[in-house]
C-alpha positions as CSV (number, residue, x, y, z in Angstrom):
1,M,29.0,-13.0,-6.6
2,S,27.1,-10.1,-5.0
3,K,26.8,-9.8,-1.2
4,D,23.1,-10.4,-1.6
5,R,23.7,-13.6,-3.4
6,K,26.3,-14.8,-0.9
7,E,23.5,-14.3,1.7
8,T,21.1,-16.3,-0.4
9,V,23.3,-19.1,-1.3
10,K,25.8,-20.7,1.1
11,K,28.1,-23.5,-0.1
12,S,30.1,-26.0,1.7
13,A,32.0,-29.2,0.5
14,Q,29.0,-31.4,1.5
15,T,25.8,-29.4,1.0
16,L,24.3,-26.5,-0.7
17,T,21.9,-24.3,1.4
18,V,19.7,-21.6,-0.1
19,K,17.5,-19.0,1.5
20,G,13.9,-18.3,0.0
21,K,10.1,-18.0,0.5
22,L,8.1,-21.1,1.3
23,D,5.0,-21.5,-0.8
24,I,2.7,-24.3,0.3
25,S,0.0,-25.4,-2.3
26,R,-3.5,-26.5,-1.2
27,S,-2.4,-30.0,-1.7
28,G,0.2,-29.7,1.0
29,M,3.5,-29.8,-1.3
30,G,5.9,-27.0,-0.6
31,Y,8.0,-24.9,-3.1
32,V,10.8,-22.6,-2.0
33,I,11.3,-19.6,-4.3
34,V,14.8,-18.4,-4.4
35,E,15.8,-15.1,-6.0
36,G,18.2,-15.9,-8.9
37,M,17.3,-19.6,-9.2
38,E,15.3,-20.6,-12.4
39,Q,13.4,-23.5,-10.6
40,D,11.7,-23.6,-7.3
41,I,12.9,-26.2,-4.8
42,V,10.3,-28.9,-4.0
43,V,10.0,-29.5,-0.3
44,R,7.7,-32.4,0.9
45,P,5.5,-31.9,3.9
46,N,7.4,-34.1,6.3
47,D,10.5,-31.8,5.5
48,F,8.9,-28.3,6.5
49,N,10.7,-28.4,9.7
50,H,8.1,-26.2,11.6
51,A,7.9,-23.7,8.7
52,F,4.4,-22.2,7.7
53,H,3.4,-20.9,4.2
54,G,5.2,-17.6,3.5
55,D,7.9,-18.0,5.9
56,I,11.5,-17.2,4.8
57,V,13.5,-20.4,5.2
58,R,16.8,-22.0,4.7
59,V,16.7,-25.1,2.6
60,Q,19.3,-27.8,2.2
61,I,19.2,-29.1,-1.3
62,N,19.6,-32.8,-2.0
63,K,22.8,-33.6,-3.6
64,D,21.6,-35.8,-6.5
65,N,18.0,-35.8,-7.8
66,G,18.7,-37.5,-11.1
67,R,18.7,-35.9,-14.4
68,G,15.4,-34.3,-15.4
69,K,13.9,-34.4,-12.0
70,R,12.8,-31.2,-10.0
71,T,15.2,-30.0,-7.4
72,E,14.3,-31.1,-3.9
73,G,15.3,-30.1,-0.5
74,K,14.6,-30.0,3.3
75,V,13.9,-26.9,5.4
76,T,16.8,-26.5,8.0
77,D,15.4,-23.6,9.8
78,V,12.9,-20.7,9.6
79,A,14.9,-17.3,9.1
80,E,11.8,-15.1,9.3
81,R,8.0,-15.8,10.1
82,L,5.5,-14.2,7.8
83,R,3.0,-14.2,10.5
84,T,2.4,-15.6,14.1
85,T,-1.3,-14.7,14.4
86,F,-4.2,-16.8,12.8
87,I,-7.9,-17.0,12.9
88,G,-9.6,-20.3,13.4
89,N,-11.7,-22.4,15.7
90,M,-11.3,-24.0,19.1
91,Q,-11.6,-27.6,19.8
92,V,-11.9,-28.0,23.6
93,N,-12.5,-31.4,25.4
94,K,-12.0,-31.5,29.1
95,N,-8.4,-30.5,29.8
96,I,-7.1,-30.6,26.2
97,A,-7.6,-27.7,23.7
98,F,-6.5,-27.3,20.2
99,F,-6.7,-24.4,17.7
100,V,-7.6,-25.2,14.1
101,A,-6.6,-22.5,11.7
102,A,-9.1,-21.4,9.0
103,S,-6.8,-21.3,6.1
104,E,-6.8,-22.3,2.4
105,K,-3.1,-23.4,3.1
106,P,-2.3,-26.4,5.3
107,I,-1.4,-25.2,8.8
108,P,-0.9,-27.5,11.9
109,D,-3.3,-27.4,14.7
110,F,-1.9,-25.5,17.7
111,Y,-1.9,-27.0,21.2
112,I,-3.4,-24.5,23.7
113,P,-2.7,-24.9,27.4
114,V,-5.9,-24.5,29.5
115,E,-4.4,-21.4,31.2
116,K,-4.0,-19.7,27.7
117,L,-7.5,-20.2,26.4
118,N,-8.6,-16.8,27.8
119,G,-12.1,-17.8,28.2
120,A,-12.6,-19.5,24.8
121,V,-14.8,-22.5,24.7
122,N,-15.4,-25.4,22.2
123,G,-16.4,-24.2,18.7
124,E,-15.7,-20.5,19.3
125,R,-14.0,-18.5,16.4
126,V,-10.8,-16.9,17.9
127,V,-7.6,-15.2,17.2
128,A,-4.7,-17.3,18.2
129,R,-1.0,-16.6,18.4
130,L,2.0,-19.0,18.0
131,V,3.9,-18.9,21.3
132,K,6.6,-21.4,20.5
133,W,7.4,-24.6,18.5
134,S,10.3,-26.5,19.9
135,K,12.1,-29.2,17.9
136,S,10.9,-31.8,20.3
137,D,7.2,-30.7,20.1
138,K,5.0,-32.5,17.6
139,K,2.6,-29.5,17.5
140,P,3.1,-25.8,17.9
141,E,2.0,-24.2,21.1
142,G,-0.2,-21.2,21.0
143,E,-2.5,-19.0,23.1
144,V,-5.9,-17.4,22.5
145,V,-5.5,-13.6,21.8
146,S,-9.2,-12.7,21.4
147,I,-12.7,-14.3,20.8
148,L,-14.5,-13.1,17.7
149,K,-18.1,-12.6,18.2
150,A,-20.1,-14.6,15.6
151,E,-22.8,-11.8,15.3
152,D,-20.1,-9.3,14.3
153,V,-19.5,-10.6,10.8
154,N,-17.9,-7.4,9.5
155,D,-15.4,-7.2,12.5
156,M,-14.4,-10.7,11.9
157,A,-13.9,-10.3,8.1
158,M,-11.7,-7.1,8.7
159,K,-9.6,-8.9,11.3
160,E,-9.1,-11.9,9.0
161,I,-7.9,-9.5,6.3
162,L,-5.3,-8.0,8.7
163,I,-4.2,-11.5,9.9
164,E,-3.9,-12.8,6.3
165,A,-1.7,-9.9,5.4
166,G,0.5,-10.6,8.5
167,F,-0.5,-7.6,10.6
168,P,-0.9,-8.1,14.5
169,L,-4.3,-6.8,15.7
170,T,-3.1,-5.6,19.1
171,F,0.1,-4.5,20.8
172,D,1.7,-6.6,23.4
173,K,1.3,-5.3,27.1
174,V,5.0,-4.6,27.2
175,V,4.5,-2.3,24.2
176,M,1.5,-0.5,25.6
177,D,3.4,-0.1,29.1
178,E,6.2,1.5,27.5
179,A,4.0,3.9,25.5
180,M,2.1,4.7,28.7
181,E,5.2,5.8,30.4
182,L,6.0,8.5,27.9
183,S,5.4,12.0,29.0
184,D,3.8,14.9,27.1
185,T,5.5,17.5,29.3
186,I,7.4,20.2,27.3
187,T,10.6,20.6,29.1
188,R,13.0,23.6,29.3
189,E,16.0,21.4,28.4
190,E,14.3,20.3,25.3
191,L,13.2,23.7,24.3
192,K,16.8,24.9,24.3
193,K,17.6,22.4,21.5
194,R,14.7,23.6,19.3
195,K,13.6,26.6,17.2
196,D,10.4,28.0,18.7
197,C,7.7,28.5,16.2
198,R,4.8,28.7,18.6
199,D,4.0,32.4,17.7
200,I,3.7,31.9,14.0
201,L,0.4,31.2,12.3
202,T,0.2,27.3,11.9
203,F,-2.6,25.0,11.0
204,T,-3.3,21.4,9.9
205,I,-5.2,20.2,6.9
206,D,-6.6,16.6,7.0
207,P,-9.5,14.4,6.0
208,V,-12.8,15.0,8.1
209,D,-12.4,11.7,9.7
210,A,-8.6,11.9,10.5
211,K,-7.6,11.0,14.2
212,D,-3.9,11.6,13.9
213,F,-2.4,14.7,12.4
214,D,1.3,14.3,11.5
215,D,1.9,17.5,9.3
216,A,1.3,21.1,9.7
217,I,2.0,24.3,7.7
218,S,3.1,27.7,9.1
219,I,3.2,31.0,7.2
220,R,4.3,34.5,8.0
221,N,5.4,37.7,6.0
222,L,9.1,38.7,6.2
223,D,10.3,42.3,6.1
224,N,12.2,41.7,2.8
225,G,8.9,41.0,1.0
226,N,9.3,37.3,1.0
227,Y,7.4,34.6,2.9
228,E,8.5,32.2,5.6
229,I,6.7,28.8,5.1
230,G,7.3,25.9,7.3
231,V,6.4,22.3,6.9
232,H,6.3,20.7,10.3
233,I,6.2,17.0,11.0
234,A,5.4,15.2,14.2
235,D,8.6,14.3,16.0
236,V,8.1,10.6,16.6
237,S,11.7,9.9,16.8
238,H,11.9,12.1,20.0
239,F,9.5,9.5,21.8
240,V,10.4,6.2,20.0
241,K,14.0,5.5,20.6
242,P,16.1,3.0,18.4
243,D,16.0,-0.6,19.6
244,S,13.3,0.1,22.2
245,I,10.3,-2.2,22.7
246,L,8.1,0.5,20.9
247,D,10.6,0.8,18.0
248,K,10.7,-3.0,17.4
249,A,6.9,-3.2,17.4
250,A,6.7,-0.2,14.8
251,Y,9.5,-1.8,12.7
252,E,7.6,-5.1,12.6
253,R,4.4,-3.5,11.4
254,A,6.4,-0.8,9.3
255,T,3.1,0.9,8.2
256,S,-0.4,1.5,9.5
257,V,-3.2,-0.2,7.6
258,Y,-6.2,1.7,6.5
259,L,-9.4,-0.4,6.0
260,P,-12.9,1.0,5.2
261,D,-14.0,1.0,8.9
262,R,-10.8,1.3,10.9
263,V,-7.1,1.9,11.1
264,N,-4.6,-0.8,12.2
265,P,-2.0,1.6,13.4
266,M,1.9,1.3,13.3
267,L,2.1,2.9,16.9
268,P,-0.1,2.8,19.9
269,E,-2.8,5.5,20.1
270,K,-0.9,7.1,23.0
271,I,1.6,8.2,20.5
272,S,-0.3,8.4,17.2
273,N,-3.3,10.2,18.5
274,E,-2.0,12.0,21.6
275,L,1.9,12.7,22.0
276,C,2.6,13.1,18.3
277,S,-0.8,14.3,16.9
278,L,-0.4,18.0,16.0
279,R,-3.8,18.8,17.6
280,P,-4.9,22.4,17.7
281,D,-4.3,24.5,20.8
282,E,-1.5,22.3,22.0
283,D,2.3,22.7,21.9
284,K,4.0,19.8,20.0
285,Y,7.6,18.7,19.1
286,T,8.2,18.7,15.5
287,F,11.0,18.2,12.9
288,S,10.7,21.0,10.3
289,V,11.8,22.3,7.0
290,I,11.3,26.0,6.9
291,F,11.5,27.9,3.5
292,Q,12.0,31.5,2.5
293,I,10.0,31.8,-0.7
294,T,9.2,34.7,-3.1
295,N,5.8,35.4,-4.5
296,R,7.1,33.9,-7.8
297,G,7.7,30.5,-6.0
298,E,11.5,30.9,-5.8
299,I,13.1,29.3,-2.8
300,K,15.7,31.6,-1.4
301,H,16.7,29.8,1.7
302,K,16.0,26.5,3.6
303,W,16.4,25.6,7.2
304,I,16.2,22.1,8.7
305,G,15.8,21.1,12.2
306,R,13.9,20.3,15.3
307,T,11.1,22.8,16.4
308,I,8.2,23.3,18.7
309,I,5.0,24.5,17.2
310,H,1.3,25.5,18.4
311,S,-1.4,24.7,15.8
312,D,-3.9,27.5,15.6
313,H,-6.6,25.6,13.8
314,R,-7.5,22.2,12.3
315,F,-8.8,22.5,8.8
316,T,-10.4,19.7,6.9
317,Y,-9.9,19.5,3.1
318,E,-13.4,20.5,2.5
319,D,-12.8,23.6,4.6
320,V,-9.9,24.6,2.6
321,Q,-11.5,23.9,-0.7
322,Q,-14.3,26.3,0.1
323,V,-11.9,29.0,1.1
324,I,-10.1,28.4,-2.3
325,E,-13.3,28.6,-4.3
326,T,-15.0,31.5,-2.4
327,K,-11.8,33.3,-1.5
328,E,-13.4,34.0,2.0
329,G,-13.1,32.4,5.3
330,L,-10.7,31.8,8.3
331,H,-7.1,32.7,7.4
332,H,-8.2,33.0,3.7
333,K,-5.2,35.2,2.8
334,A,-2.7,32.5,4.1
335,I,-4.6,29.7,2.3
336,L,-4.9,31.5,-1.0
337,L,-1.1,32.4,-0.9
338,L,-0.3,28.8,-0.2
339,D,-2.7,27.6,-3.0
340,D,-1.0,30.0,-5.5
341,L,2.4,28.8,-4.7
342,A,1.5,25.2,-4.7
343,K,0.1,25.7,-8.3
344,Q,3.5,27.2,-9.3
345,F,5.3,24.2,-7.7
346,R,3.0,21.8,-9.5
347,K,3.5,23.5,-12.8
348,E,7.2,23.4,-12.5
349,R,7.1,19.7,-11.6
350,F,5.3,18.9,-14.7
351,D,7.6,21.1,-16.9
352,N,10.5,19.1,-15.3
353,G,9.1,15.8,-16.3
354,A,6.7,14.6,-13.6
355,I,3.8,12.6,-14.8
356,N,0.3,13.9,-14.1
357,F,-1.7,10.8,-13.3
358,S,-5.0,11.6,-11.7
359,S,-6.5,9.4,-9.0
360,Q,-10.0,8.7,-7.7
361,E,-10.6,7.6,-4.1
362,V,-13.6,5.5,-3.2
363,R,-14.9,6.0,0.3
364,F,-17.8,4.0,1.9
365,T,-20.5,5.5,3.9
366,L,-21.1,3.0,6.8
367,D,-23.9,2.4,9.3
368,E,-23.1,1.8,13.1
369,K,-22.4,-1.8,12.4
370,G,-20.0,-1.2,9.5
371,K,-22.4,-2.0,6.7
372,P,-21.8,0.2,3.7
373,I,-24.9,2.1,2.8
374,G,-23.4,4.3,0.1
375,I,-20.2,4.9,-2.0
376,V,-18.7,8.3,-2.6
377,V,-15.9,8.8,-5.3
378,K,-13.6,11.6,-4.1
379,E,-11.3,13.3,-6.5
380,S,-8.2,15.2,-5.7
381,K,-9.1,18.9,-5.6
382,D,-6.9,22.1,-5.1
383,A,-7.0,21.6,-1.2
384,H,-5.5,18.2,-1.6
385,K,-3.0,19.4,-4.1
386,L,-1.9,22.3,-1.9
387,V,-1.0,19.9,1.0
388,E,0.6,17.4,-1.6
389,E,3.0,20.1,-3.1
390,F,4.4,21.3,0.2
391,M,4.9,17.7,1.5
392,L,6.6,16.7,-1.9
393,L,8.8,19.9,-1.5
394,A,9.8,18.9,2.1
395,N,10.5,15.2,1.2
396,R,12.7,16.2,-1.9
397,T,14.6,18.8,0.2
398,I,15.5,16.3,3.0
399,A,16.6,13.8,0.4
400,E,18.7,16.4,-1.4
401,Y,20.4,17.5,1.9
402,V,21.2,13.9,3.1
403,S,22.5,12.9,-0.4
404,R,25.4,15.5,-0.2
405,I,26.5,14.2,3.3
406,K,29.5,11.7,3.0
407,S,31.0,9.3,5.4
408,N,34.6,8.3,4.7
409,K,33.8,9.5,1.2
410,E,30.9,7.1,0.9
411,P,27.1,8.1,0.6
412,V,25.2,7.8,4.0
413,P,23.0,4.8,4.0
414,F,19.4,6.2,3.7
415,P,16.0,5.0,2.9
416,Y,15.3,6.7,-0.4
417,R,11.9,6.4,-2.1
418,I,12.7,5.6,-5.7
419,H,10.6,4.9,-8.8
420,D,12.3,3.3,-11.8
421,T,11.5,4.1,-15.4
422,P,8.6,2.2,-17.2
423,D,9.3,-1.4,-18.6
424,D,9.8,-1.4,-22.3
425,E,7.9,-4.6,-22.6
426,K,4.8,-3.1,-21.1
427,L,5.3,0.2,-22.7
428,K,5.3,-0.9,-26.3
429,P,2.0,-2.6,-26.4
430,F,0.5,0.2,-24.4
431,A,1.8,2.8,-27.0
432,A,0.4,0.5,-29.9
433,F,-2.9,0.4,-28.1
434,A,-3.0,4.2,-27.4
435,K,-2.5,4.7,-31.2
436,K,-5.7,2.9,-32.0
437,F,-7.5,5.8,-30.2
438,G,-5.4,8.3,-32.2
439,Y,-2.8,9.1,-29.5
440,T,0.9,9.2,-30.6
441,F,3.4,7.9,-28.0
442,D,7.1,8.8,-28.1
443,I,9.1,6.1,-26.3
444,H,12.6,6.8,-27.6
445,D,13.8,8.1,-24.2
446,E,12.6,8.7,-20.6
447,A,11.9,12.4,-21.2
448,A,9.8,11.7,-24.3
449,V,7.9,9.1,-22.4
450,A,7.0,11.5,-19.6
451,A,6.0,14.3,-22.2
452,S,3.8,11.7,-24.1
453,F,2.0,10.5,-21.0
454,N,1.3,14.1,-20.0
455,N,0.0,15.0,-23.4
456,L,-2.1,11.9,-23.6
457,L,-3.6,12.4,-20.1
458,K,-4.5,16.0,-21.1
459,D,-6.0,15.1,-24.4
460,V,-8.0,12.1,-23.1
461,S,-9.7,14.0,-20.3
462,G,-13.4,13.7,-20.4
463,K,-13.4,11.1,-23.3
464,P,-14.8,7.6,-23.1
465,E,-11.3,6.1,-23.3
466,Q,-9.9,8.2,-20.4
467,H,-10.3,5.5,-17.8
468,V,-8.8,2.5,-19.7
469,L,-5.9,4.5,-21.0
470,E,-5.1,5.9,-17.5
471,Q,-5.3,2.6,-15.9
472,L,-3.2,0.8,-18.5
473,G,-0.6,3.8,-18.5
474,I,-0.3,3.2,-14.6
475,R,0.2,-0.5,-15.2
476,T,3.3,0.3,-17.4
477,M,4.9,2.0,-14.5
478,A,7.4,0.4,-12.0
479,K,6.4,0.1,-8.4
480,A,7.8,2.7,-6.1
481,I,10.0,1.1,-3.4
482,Y,12.4,2.0,-0.5
483,T,16.1,1.4,-1.1
484,S,19.4,2.9,-0.1
485,K,20.5,2.7,-3.8
486,N,19.1,6.1,-5.0
487,I,18.1,6.2,-8.7
488,G,15.6,9.0,-8.4
489,H,11.8,9.1,-8.6
490,Y,10.7,8.9,-12.3
491,G,7.1,9.6,-11.8
492,L,7.7,12.7,-9.8
493,G,10.6,13.9,-11.8
494,F,12.9,14.1,-8.8
495,E,16.6,13.2,-8.7
496,H,16.4,12.8,-4.9
497,Y,13.3,11.8,-3.0
498,C,12.4,10.3,0.5
499,H,9.5,9.9,2.9
500,F,9.9,12.4,5.7
501,T,6.3,13.7,6.3
502,S,4.3,10.8,7.9
503,P,6.3,9.1,10.7
504,I,3.1,8.4,12.6
505,R,2.2,6.0,10.0
506,R,5.3,4.9,8.0
507,Y,8.5,3.5,9.6
508,P,10.8,4.7,6.9
509,D,9.9,8.4,7.8
510,V,11.1,7.5,11.4
511,M,14.4,6.2,10.0
512,V,14.7,9.4,7.9
513,H,14.2,11.6,11.0
514,R,17.0,9.7,13.0
515,I,19.4,9.8,10.2
516,L,18.6,13.5,9.4
517,Q,19.4,14.4,13.1
518,E,22.7,12.5,12.9
519,C,23.7,14.5,9.8
520,L,22.8,17.8,11.4
521,D,24.7,16.8,14.6
522,K,27.6,15.5,12.5
523,E,27.5,12.3,14.5
524,L,26.9,9.6,11.8
525,K,26.0,6.0,12.8
526,I,26.4,4.0,9.7
527,D,23.5,1.3,9.5
528,K,24.9,-1.6,7.5
529,K,21.4,-3.1,7.6
530,M,19.7,-0.2,5.8
531,E,19.0,-2.2,2.6
532,E,17.5,-5.1,4.6
533,K,15.3,-2.6,6.5
534,C,14.2,-1.0,3.2
535,K,13.3,-4.2,1.7
536,H,11.2,-5.1,4.9
537,C,9.4,-1.7,4.6
538,S,8.6,-2.1,1.1
539,D,7.3,-5.7,1.6
540,K,5.1,-4.6,4.5
541,E,3.8,-1.7,2.4
542,R,2.8,-4.1,-0.3
543,K,1.1,-6.3,2.2
544,A,-0.9,-3.3,3.6
545,M,-1.9,-2.3,0.1
546,E,-3.1,-5.9,-0.6
547,A,-5.1,-5.7,2.7
548,E,-6.6,-2.3,1.9
549,R,-7.7,-3.6,-1.6
550,A,-9.3,-6.7,0.2
551,G,-11.1,-4.6,2.6
552,N,-12.5,-2.3,-0.1
553,K,-13.5,-5.4,-2.1
554,Y,-15.2,-6.9,0.8
555,K,-17.3,-3.7,1.2
556,Q,-18.0,-3.6,-2.5
557,V,-19.4,-7.1,-2.4
558,E,-21.4,-6.4,0.7
559,F,-22.9,-3.3,-0.8
560,M,-23.8,-4.9,-4.1
561,K,-25.5,-7.8,-2.3
562,D,-28.5,-5.5,-2.0
563,Y,-28.6,-5.1,-5.8
564,L,-28.7,-8.8,-6.9
565,G,-30.8,-9.0,-10.1
566,E,-30.3,-5.4,-11.0
567,E,-28.7,-4.0,-14.1
568,F,-26.0,-1.2,-14.2
569,D,-23.8,0.6,-16.7
570,G,-20.2,-0.4,-16.5
571,I,-16.8,0.0,-18.1
572,I,-14.5,-3.1,-18.9
573,S,-11.6,-2.6,-16.6
574,G,-9.6,-5.8,-17.5
575,V,-9.5,-8.9,-19.6
576,A,-8.2,-12.3,-19.2
577,G,-8.6,-15.7,-20.9
578,F,-11.2,-16.6,-18.5
579,G,-13.5,-13.5,-19.0
580,F,-13.6,-9.7,-18.5
581,F,-13.8,-7.4,-15.4
582,V,-16.5,-4.7,-15.3
583,E,-16.4,-1.7,-13.0
584,T,-19.9,-0.1,-12.5
585,V,-20.0,3.6,-13.5
586,L,-22.2,4.5,-10.6
587,H,-20.4,2.8,-7.7
588,K,-17.1,1.7,-9.0
589,C,-17.7,-1.9,-8.0
590,E,-15.8,-4.4,-9.9
591,G,-17.1,-7.9,-10.9
592,M,-16.4,-10.6,-13.3
593,V,-18.2,-11.8,-16.6
594,T,-16.8,-15.2,-17.4
595,V,-16.4,-16.7,-20.8
596,R,-18.6,-19.6,-19.6
597,D,-21.5,-17.2,-19.2
598,L,-20.8,-16.0,-22.8
599,S,-20.7,-19.4,-24.2
600,E,-24.4,-19.2,-25.5
601,F,-23.3,-16.3,-27.8
602,D,-19.8,-17.6,-29.0
603,E,-16.5,-19.0,-28.0
604,F,-14.2,-16.2,-26.9
605,K,-10.4,-16.1,-27.1
606,L,-8.1,-13.5,-25.5
607,D,-6.3,-11.1,-27.9
608,E,-3.6,-9.7,-25.6
609,A,-2.4,-7.0,-28.2
610,D,-5.8,-5.5,-28.2
611,Y,-6.6,-6.0,-24.4
612,A,-9.8,-7.8,-25.6
613,L,-11.9,-10.9,-25.7
614,V,-12.8,-11.8,-29.3
615,G,-15.6,-14.1,-30.5
616,I,-14.2,-16.9,-32.7
617,R,-17.4,-17.1,-35.0
618,T,-19.1,-13.7,-34.6
619,G,-16.0,-11.4,-34.3
620,K,-17.9,-9.8,-31.3
621,K,-15.1,-8.0,-29.3
622,F,-15.2,-7.0,-25.6
623,R,-12.3,-4.6,-25.2
624,M,-10.7,-2.9,-22.1
625,G,-12.5,0.4,-21.9
626,D,-15.7,-0.5,-23.7
627,A,-19.0,0.7,-22.1
628,V,-21.3,-2.4,-21.4
629,K,-24.4,-3.1,-19.3
630,I,-24.3,-5.9,-16.7
631,K,-26.6,-7.7,-14.2
632,V,-25.5,-8.5,-10.7
633,V,-25.9,-12.2,-10.3
634,A,-23.8,-13.2,-7.4
635,A,-22.0,-11.6,-4.4
636,N,-19.8,-14.0,-2.5
637,L,-18.5,-12.3,0.8
638,E,-16.2,-15.2,1.8
639,K,-14.3,-15.1,-1.5
640,R,-14.8,-11.3,-1.8
641,Q,-16.1,-11.8,-5.3
642,L,-18.8,-10.2,-7.5
643,D,-20.2,-12.1,-10.6
644,Y,-21.9,-10.2,-13.4
645,H,-23.7,-11.3,-16.5
646,W,-23.4,-9.3,-19.7
647,V,-26.7,-7.8,-20.8
648,Q,-27.1,-7.4,-24.5
649,D,-28.1,-3.8,-25.7
650,E,-31.5,-4.1,-27.2
651,S,-30.8,-1.3,-29.5
652,K,-28.2,-3.3,-31.4
653,P,-28.7,-6.4,-33.5
654,T,-28.7,-9.6,-31.6
655,L,-25.7,-11.9,-32.2
656,N,-26.9,-14.5,-34.6
657,I,-25.4,-17.5,-33.4
658,A,-27.2,-20.0,-35.6
659,K,-26.1,-18.1,-38.8
660,A,-22.4,-17.9,-37.5
661,K,-22.5,-21.6,-37.0
662,L,-23.9,-22.3,-40.3
663,A,-21.3,-20.2,-41.9
664,T,-18.6,-22.1,-40.1
665,K,-19.9,-25.4,-41.2
666,K,-20.0,-24.3,-45.0
667,K,-16.4,-23.2,-44.6
668,L,-15.5,-26.6,-43.3
């Protein structure tokens, strides 16, 4: 039995105790999902033992449930809370107050002591936090964290999304106090430990609305004709020490969350926007990888260590893109050289098996109240790719360096960023589907799959089927995760890869910096909980992505509310047994056309192999990637849901339902 399995399942002569995730249905019945067990364990409401939906719990399984019955159990204790902060309404009556959570899942009311109401009155919408729930208490005790203003609907919606995903809205006072005590003074003692790069041309390149700058690039000519190019990353680990109050708060979040109108940061602004942000005209502590590179893109030497830099300028992506296109502007020679090298690195990556998936980013233009008044689709241009290639180079270099370090002949526990090979069960139907469009897909080995993907992505560019094949191709891919068990990064074509370049917003990068310094100092501290920490960071990353998708979806629905009754061109972006999804061409807003709304035309069934809904009588087919016209009929902000109706193309023959029905009767 593996160590992980031993942790999950503990046996004794009397009982079997397992560890898993509690899923509470709307009806109130609980199911504990245990990795490695075929069936979920049923837990009745009276046996939750103070556990909430989503908590990691230990469950004692009943000894004998009888043959054929579901396995039942009782929660013995909560191993890990999914969340401790909730949104809901106050019920205040004289000296008694209760908080009623607004949740689809059953959550007990919180008792709120009067001194912890923080000004909340009866009926107000508030954010409340679980303070304690002792075994002797019938109800959990909480406190009001903040009062949500009813008129600020957008603010309330974004906060609810963050809380649903398990992210705290604020930092505790002790965290803020510790952050405020940190000094920005550059000391002589610290300077002695660092390479001084302040006299080298250095600049940052970020989005126009960025507030924290955690990476910078430096460049200078060397006497031997080569170039010295430094990738400098904010030295968060200098300020955030292991096991400090700040560190624990950052680990709990594990990532910043980016919603359309705000950032929910991993670290307090004192650190993210001041101490560690590589702002222009300020000396900053950094962790750097400095390369000596020829004009042909050959790396002759690498240096890794702590530095101090002085950013000379803050570029936006748009600034740099203009320099690349016009070949003029501030520091244009340096930018054009970096762009040329980045293109060489990019070509080499794809020649070595990296997959060239393109991506589109949807940004909302918001008014002063956060209401979306426009949608901008941003594509990755040369300026973005320039930064990307140098960050990839730094990440790979750090992972390669640490992978060679041994402790007692064993690899150092380290948070690698890995990406597994595609799933055969997803790849085969995708290859068959691509063939219908005339694209051949070789799946006999990993290298052939990567080459096939790149050939397809090149050939499909600009064609009607581009979007659907790109999206389906991405879905065949495994999800990238953090783990100490390195298997390489398939999508990037790297044998070793980690995240080193964004410690302001990602906790794994902070861990990388600490371990890296231990390796450089030859003072390794083996972290036996590394895999557990990697799993936590991967889980929080997934939760952040879900929150970001929910935030974008909310804004899409809010935007399309102004277009009810209007018609748009769209592309079928997904199919299911209950209908098909359509993404509008103009605004990239996705909604659903249900089979119920199509019932006047025909009865439709899902053809999984063809990614299509097919009419039983008419043979009418709605296939993923097809162009359709839709009408916006409903926009539900509470459910973050858009409903579309299919609009039949007047230029094509109307579906003759009566004739189809008559033909069916004759056959019968």
